[in-house]
C-alpha positions in Angstrom: -7.8 11.0 -16.3 -10.8 13.3 -15.9 -10.5 16.8 -14.3 -11.9 16.7 -10.8 -12.8 20.4 -11.1 -11.2 21.6 -7.9 -13.4 19.4 -5.7 -12.5 17.2 -2.8 -13.5 13.6 -3.8 -14.9 11.3 -1.2 -17.6 9.3 -2.9 -16.2 6.1 -4.6 -18.5 6.7 -7.7 -16.9 10.2 -8.0 -13.4 8.6 -8.0 -14.5 6.1 -10.6 -15.9 8.9 -12.8 -12.6 10.8 -12.4 -10.8 7.8 -14.0 -9.1 6.2 -11.0 -10.5 2.7 -11.7 -12.8 0.8 -14.0 -16.5 -0.1 -13.5 -15.5 -3.7 -13.0 -13.4 -2.7 -9.9 -16.1 -0.5 -8.4 -17.6 -3.2 -6.0 -14.1 -4.1 -4.6 -13.2 -0.4 -4.0 -16.5 0.2 -2.4 -15.7 -2.6 0.0 -12.4 -0.9 0.8 -14.3 2.3 1.5 -16.7 0.6 3.9 -13.7 -0.2 6.2 -11.3 2.7 5.6 -12.2 6.4 4.9 -11.5 8.0 1.5 -10.9 11.6 0.8 -8.6 13.3 -1.8 -8.2 17.1 -1.7 -8.2 19.2 -4.9 -4.5 19.9 -4.5 -3.6 16.2 -4.4 -6.1 15.5 -7.3 -4.3 18.1 -9.4 -0.9 16.3 -8.8 -2.5 12.9 -9.6 -3.9 14.4 -12.8 -0.3 15.4 -13.8 1.5 12.2 -12.8 -1.1 9.5 -13.4 -2.8 6.9 -11.3 0.3 4.9 -10.7 2.5 7.7 -9.4 3.6 8.3 -5.8 0.8 10.7 -5.0 -2.0 8.5 -6.2 -0.4 5.5 -4.5 -0.8 7.3 -1.2 -4.4 8.4 -1.5 -6.3 6.4 -4.1 -7.9 3.2 -2.5 -6.7 -0.1 -3.7 -8.0 -3.7 -3.6 -4.7 -4.6 -1.8 -6.2 -3.0 1.3 -8.5 -6.0 1.7 -5.5 -8.3 2.1 -4.8 -8.5 5.9 -1.6 -10.1 7.1 -1.8 -12.1 10.4 0.6 -9.7 12.2 -1.5 -6.6 11.3 -3.5 -4.9 14.0 -6.5 -2.6 14.3 -4.5 -0.5 16.8 -0.9 -1.1 15.8 0.8 1.4 18.2 -1.5 0.7 21.2 -3.3 4.0 21.5 -6.3 2.5 23.4 -4.2 0.9 26.1 -2.8 4.3 27.0 -5.9 6.5 26.8 -7.0 7.6 30.2 -9.8 9.8 28.8 -11.2 10.1 25.2 -8.9 12.2 23.0 -5.8 11.7 25.1 -3.0 9.1 24.7 -0.5 9.2 27.6 2.3 6.9 26.6 5.4 8.8 27.8 5.7 10.5 31.3 6.4 14.0 30.1 4.0 14.3 27.1 0.6 13.4 25.9 -1.0 13.1 22.5 -4.2 15.2 22.3 -6.6 14.4 19.4 -9.2 17.2 19.2 -10.1 16.4 15.6 -10.9 13.0 14.1 -11.0 13.9 10.5 -8.4 14.7 7.8 -8.4 16.6 4.5 -7.0 13.5 2.9 -6.9 9.9 4.1 -3.5 8.1 3.6 -4.0 4.5 2.5 -1.2 3.4 5.0 -2.5 5.4 8.0 -1.9 3.6 11.4 -5.2 5.1 12.7 -7.1 4.2 9.6 -9.7 2.2 11.7 -10.6 5.2 13.8 -10.2 8.4 11.7 -13.5 9.6 10.3 -15.4 7.4 12.8 -18.1 9.4 14.4 -17.9 7.3 17.6 -14.3 8.6 18.1 -15.1 12.3 17.6 -14.9 14.7 20.5 -17.6 17.2 21.3 -16.9 20.4 23.3 -17.5 18.6 26.6 -15.0 15.8 25.7 -12.4 18.3 24.6 -12.8 20.1 28.0 -12.3 16.8 29.8 -9.2 16.1 27.8 -7.8 19.6 28.7 -8.7 19.0 32.3 -6.7 15.8 32.3 -3.7 17.7 30.9 -4.1 20.5 33.6 -4.4 18.0 36.4 -1.3 16.0 35.4 1.8 18.1 36.4 4.3 15.7 34.8 3.1 16.7 31.3 5.5 19.2 29.8 4.6 18.7 26.1 1.3 18.4 24.3 1.4 16.8 20.9 -1.8 17.9 19.0 -2.7 15.3 16.4 -5.7 13.4 15.3 -7.0 13.3 12.6 -5.5 16.6 11.4 -5.8 19.3 14.1 -5.3 22.1 11.6 -8.6 21.2 9.9 -10.4 22.7 12.9 -11.7 26.3 12.6 -9.5 29.1 13.8 -12.1 29.8 16.4 -11.9 26.3 17.9 -8.1 26.2 17.7 -7.9 29.6 19.5 -10.0 28.3 22.4 -7.8 25.2 22.7 -4.6 27.1 22.5 -5.6 29.7 25.1 -6.5 26.8 27.5 -3.1 25.2 26.9 -1.4 28.6 27.4 -2.9 28.9 30.8 -1.5 25.6 32.0 1.7 26.5 33.8 3.5 23.1 33.6 3.1 23.0 29.7 6.3 24.1 28.0 5.8 23.0 24.4 2.8 22.5 22.1 3.5 20.4 19.0 1.2 20.0 16.0 1.3 17.1 13.6 -0.3 18.0 10.3 -0.5 17.5 6.6 -2.6 20.6 5.9 0.2 22.9 4.6 0.7 20.3 1.8 -2.8 18.9 1.1 -4.9 22.1 1.8 -2.4 25.0 1.8 -5.1 27.6 1.4 -6.2 26.9 5.0 -2.9 28.4 6.3 -4.2 31.9 6.6 -3.8 34.8 9.1 -6.7 33.6 11.2 -5.2 30.2 11.7 -1.7 31.6 12.4 -3.2 34.0 15.0 -5.0 31.1 16.7 -1.7 29.2 17.1 0.2 32.0 18.6 0.5 31.7 22.4 3.1 32.4 25.0 4.6 28.9 24.8 6.9 27.2 22.3 4.7 26.0 19.4 6.3 23.6 16.8 4.7 22.3 13.6 5.6 18.8 12.3 4.8 18.4 8.6 3.9 15.0 7.3 5.2 14.7 3.8 6.4 11.7 1.8 7.4 12.8 -1.6 9.0 16.0 -3.1 6.1 16.4 -5.5 3.9 17.2 -2.6 5.9 20.3 -2.0 4.1 22.5 -4.6 4.6 26.3 -4.8 1.4 26.7 -2.8 2.6 24.2 -0.1 6.0 26.0 0.1 4.3 29.4 0.5 2.0 28.0 3.3 5.1 26.6 5.1 6.9 29.9 4.7 3.9 31.8 6.2 4.2 29.6 9.3 7.9 29.8 9.6 8.0 33.5 9.0 5.4 33.9 11.8 7.8 32.3 14.3 6.8 28.6 14.3 9.8 26.2 13.9 8.9 23.4 11.5 10.2 19.8 11.3 9.0 17.0 9.1 8.0 13.3 9.4 8.0 10.9 6.6 6.8 7.3 6.3 9.0 4.9 4.4 6.7 3.5 1.7 7.2 1.0 -1.0 6.1 2.5 -4.4 6.4 6.0 -3.0 9.8 6.9 -1.6 11.8 3.7 -0.8 14.9 4.6 -2.6 17.8 6.9 -1.7 17.4 9.3 -4.6 13.7 10.0 -3.8 14.4 10.5 -0.1 17.4 12.7 -0.9 15.3 15.0 -3.1 12.6 15.2 -0.4 14.9 15.9 2.5 17.0 18.5 0.6 13.9 20.3 -0.5 12.6 20.4 3.1 15.9 21.8 4.4 15.9 24.5 1.7 12.4 25.4 3.0 13.8 25.7 6.5 12.1 22.4 7.7 14.3 19.9 9.5 13.7 16.3 8.7 12.8 14.7 12.1 11.5 11.2 11.7 11.5 8.5 9.0 8.9 6.0 10.2 9.1 2.4 9.4 5.6 1.4 8.2 3.2 0.4 11.0 1.4 -2.9 11.1 -2.0 -1.4 10.2 -4.5 -3.7 8.6 -4.3 -3.9 4.8 -1.0 -2.0 4.5 1.5 -4.8 3.8 2.0 -3.7 0.2 3.5 -0.4 1.5 6.0 -1.8 3.9 9.7 -2.4 3.3 11.9 -4.6 5.4 13.8 -3.0 8.3 17.0 -4.1 6.6 16.0 -2.1 3.5 15.3 0.9 5.6 18.6 0.6 7.4 20.5 0.3 4.1 18.8 3.5 2.8 19.8 5.3 6.0 23.4 4.1 5.6 23.4 5.4 2.0 22.0 8.8 3.1 24.6 9.0 5.9 27.4 8.8 3.3 26.0 11.2 0.7 23.7 13.8 2.2 24.2 16.7 4.6 23.6 16.0 8.3 20.8 18.6 8.2 18.9 16.2 5.9 19.2 13.2 8.2 16.0 12.1 10.0 15.9 9.5 12.7 14.7 6.1 11.4 12.3 4.8 14.0 9.9 1.9 14.7 6.8 2.4 16.8 6.8 -0.9 18.7 3.4 -2.6 18.4 1.4 -2.7 21.7 2.1 0.9 22.8 5.7 0.5 23.8 6.9 3.6 22.1 9.3 4.7 19.3 12.9 3.5 19.1 15.7 4.3 16.7 16.4 1.4 14.3 19.0 2.9 12.0 22.2 1.0 11.0 24.8 0.5 13.8 28.3 1.6 13.1 29.9 0.4 16.3 30.9 -3.0 17.7 33.3 -4.1 20.5 36.3 -6.1 19.6 37.5 -9.1 21.7 40.4 -6.9 23.0 37.9 -4.4 24.5 38.4 -1.6 21.9 35.7 -0.6 19.5 35.4 -1.3 15.8 33.8 1.6 13.9 32.5 1.4 10.4 32.8 4.6 8.3 30.3 5.7 5.7 32.2 3.8 2.9 32.1 0.5 4.8 35.7 0.5 6.0 36.4 -0.6 9.6 38.6 1.4 12.1 39.7 0.6 15.6 38.8 3.1 18.3 40.2 3.0 21.9 37.7 4.4 24.4 40.2 6.3 26.5 38.8 7.9 29.7 40.3 9.5 32.7 40.5 7.3 35.8 37.9 7.8 38.5 39.3 9.6 41.5 
C-alpha cells in the first residue's frame, strides 16, 4: 500500500492512488462517495498502512461497494433525529437533555455512521446565527439539565468557537452537565492541545465520550491525548459500535475495554448497529450481541462492562438489550442464571407493608 504522506485523504482518486482499490473499482467507489462522505485522517491511514486494506481500521473508514446495497428496513434517518428537532442543530428526544450539533463535519467518516446522509452536507451546517438560535432554545427550555454536544464531531471546531459556545452554556443556570461525543482524540490526537482544553473548561460538569471500536485505534498519540483531557479534570467514558469484521468477538472487545479502563476511560455504551442505509454488512444479530455480553459478564471485570443498547428506529430512544438472567418460576420465586449458565432459585423476600 502506498504511503499517504501524512495527508488526510478525501478524493476517491487519491484513495485509489494510495492502493485501496483497483482502477476497475473506481467508478463504483465514486458512486459510493456521491452519497456518503469520505475522509481518512493521517493517523488512521498510518494504521491502515500497517495492517492492510482488510483490517479492522480500513473496514471502518475505506468506502466499499457494499454500501450501495440498501436493505428494505434501512432508513435515511434511522434514529429519528428530524422528528425531534425543534430548531436546526437541536434534537430534543428526552425531557432533561438535548443533542446540540454545532459542527456538521468529521475528521474521518465512519462507513457505518447513522448520520451518514447528513454529515458533510452543507445544507445541514450551522452558521453563527443558527448556533445562536440553538443556544437560545436551550436557554428558554428550563427542563434541559444536560447538553450533549455532537455532530459531526464538535472537537473539530476551533478553540475560539468552542470557547464562545461553552461560555454561553456556562451562563445558562439550569444546565448541570455538558457532554461531548467525539472521535478526535483517536483520529486527530494532535488537536487536543492547551487551547482546546482551555476552551472546554467551564464552571459546569464537562464529560467527554470517546467513540472507539478497536484497540488498535488506541495509539500512543491517542493515549497521550486522552491523558491530557483526563489530567485536566474531564471524566472520560467510551462508546463502541458492535461491527461485523471489526470487533464482533469476545477477545477483541475484551482487549478494547481493558485498554480503555487502563487509560481511565469507562466503557459506557456498546451500540447495536443502526439501520442506516448501506450498512447491513456491518450488523450482527441482536442474539450475537447478547451472547457476547454474556461471555464478557463471565470473564471480564465489571469496570469493563458497557451497556449493550439499541436505538429504536423512529426516534423512540435507547434501551438496554443485553441478556436477561432472571425469570419467574410458576411458584412465584425467581430463577436466576449465573455467568456459567447454571440456574438458581431466589425468593424475593420483602418486609410486609405496614
